N, C-alpha and C positions, 0 to 999 in steps of 0.2 A: 659726536657731533656731526650735524647735516651739511654737505657743501652746497652753497648755492651759486649763482650766476649774478643775481642782482638782488639788492634790498631794497625793501619799502617799509618806510617809517609812517606808521598809523597810530602812533602813541597821542593820547589825548582825544581820540576819535572813539566814538561808540557807534554800536550797530544803528544803521547799516552800513556806515562810511567804510569802515575796513574792507567790506566785500566790493563796495563800490569802487575804491581807490585800487583794489586788487584787478579789479576787472578791466580797468582801463590800462594799468600797467601791463598785464600778461599779453595785451595785445602788441606791445613793444618788443616782445621776445620772440625768439625763433623756437620752433618745436624741439623738446627736449631740454630746453633751459630750465633751470629752477630758482624759482623766486622765494626770496625769504620775507615773510610779512610778519614785522614787530609790531605788537598790540598789547595795550593794558588792559583791553576789554576781555573779560573771561569768557564771553559768549564766543570768541573767536574759535574756542576749542570744539563746539558743534556747528557753528556757522560755517567754517571754512570746508571741512570735510563734506556738508551738505552741498555747498556751492560746488565743490569738485564733481561730486555726483551728478549733479544738475547740468554742467557745463562740458563735461567729458575730460577736464583736466585731471590729471594724477595727483592724488594726496600724498605727500611723500612722508609728512610726521609733523611732530609739534615737540617743541622744547620749552622749557619753562627756566627762568633765570630771575635773580633779584639784580637790578642795575641801579645804582643810585637811588635807593630806597623805594624802588618801583618795581612791582612783580611784573615782568615781561613775559608774554607768550609769543613765541616765535613759529609761526606755520609756514610750512614748506610745501610749495605747490609746483609740478612739473608741467609745462604747457604741453598740452596734446597736439597731436597733428604729425605730418611728416610727409 
């Protein structure tokens, strides 16, 4: 299980909204903090690592789980900088 400092719920939103919401939220974090982004959009599996590569933030990993009969993807991003 990956540890996170903050959680962002993007369930019910589809591309590109989870990335847009992540972009806004990550600005509130300090460098080194990890953001967990919960999504039910399978596209996040490739979109989030690509976004990290573009923005310089660190792609930490992805976990998948079934919660309340919904398949949830949890993407973890570490804020760059310092």
